[in-house]
C-alpha positions in Angstrom: -26.3 75.0 -10.0 -28.8 74.1 -6.5 -30.6 77.6 -7.0 -30.9 77.1 -10.9 -32.1 73.6 -10.6 -34.4 74.9 -7.9 -35.7 78.4 -9.8 -36.7 75.3 -13.0 -39.1 73.3 -10.2 -40.1 76.9 -8.8 -40.8 77.9 -12.3 -42.8 74.6 -13.1 -44.2 74.8 -10.3 -46.0 78.2 -11.0 -47.0 77.7 -14.3 -46.8 74.5 -15.6 -48.0 72.3 -12.6 -51.4 70.1 -12.2 -51.1 70.2 -9.1 -50.8 73.8 -8.3 -50.0 76.2 -11.3 -52.3 77.5 -13.8 -53.1 74.0 -15.3 -54.9 72.9 -11.9 -58.1 73.9 -13.5 -57.5 70.5 -15.7 -57.0 68.1 -12.7 -59.0 69.4 -10.0 -58.0 67.0 -7.7 -54.4 66.9 -8.7 -52.5 65.0 -10.8 -50.3 63.8 -8.1 -51.0 61.0 -5.1 -48.0 61.4 -3.3 -48.9 64.0 0.2 -45.9 65.9 -1.1 -46.1 66.5 -4.4 -43.1 65.3 -6.5 -42.0 67.9 -7.2 -42.2 69.8 -3.8 -39.9 66.1 -2.7 -37.4 67.0 -5.8 -37.0 70.4 -4.9 -36.5 69.6 -1.2 -34.0 66.6 -2.0 -32.2 68.6 -4.3 -31.8 71.3 -0.9 -31.6 68.8 1.5 -28.5 66.2 0.4 -27.4 68.5 -3.0 -27.9 68.0 -6.5 -27.3 64.9 -7.9 -28.3 62.4 -4.7 -31.4 65.2 -5.0 -32.2 64.5 -9.0 -31.4 61.1 -8.3 -33.9 60.8 -5.5 -36.9 63.0 -7.1 -36.3 60.9 -10.6 -37.2 57.9 -8.5 -40.0 59.4 -6.9 -41.1 60.9 -10.4 -40.5 57.1 -12.3 -42.8 55.9 -9.8 -46.3 58.1 -10.1 -48.6 58.0 -12.2 
């Protein structure tokens, strides 16, 4: 399950993200206000703390973003 979620986040970052992906041309300064993007933070937390706690922490970070 952990590998699946990390793979989904990797896909998002590569193709859909306004910070790192193909859509970055629409947000020249980046879309995330945090130093480490919300998706990267969520990915790190999933790897470090496990699926349940990592998703919870990632969701809290996303909700606090713009």
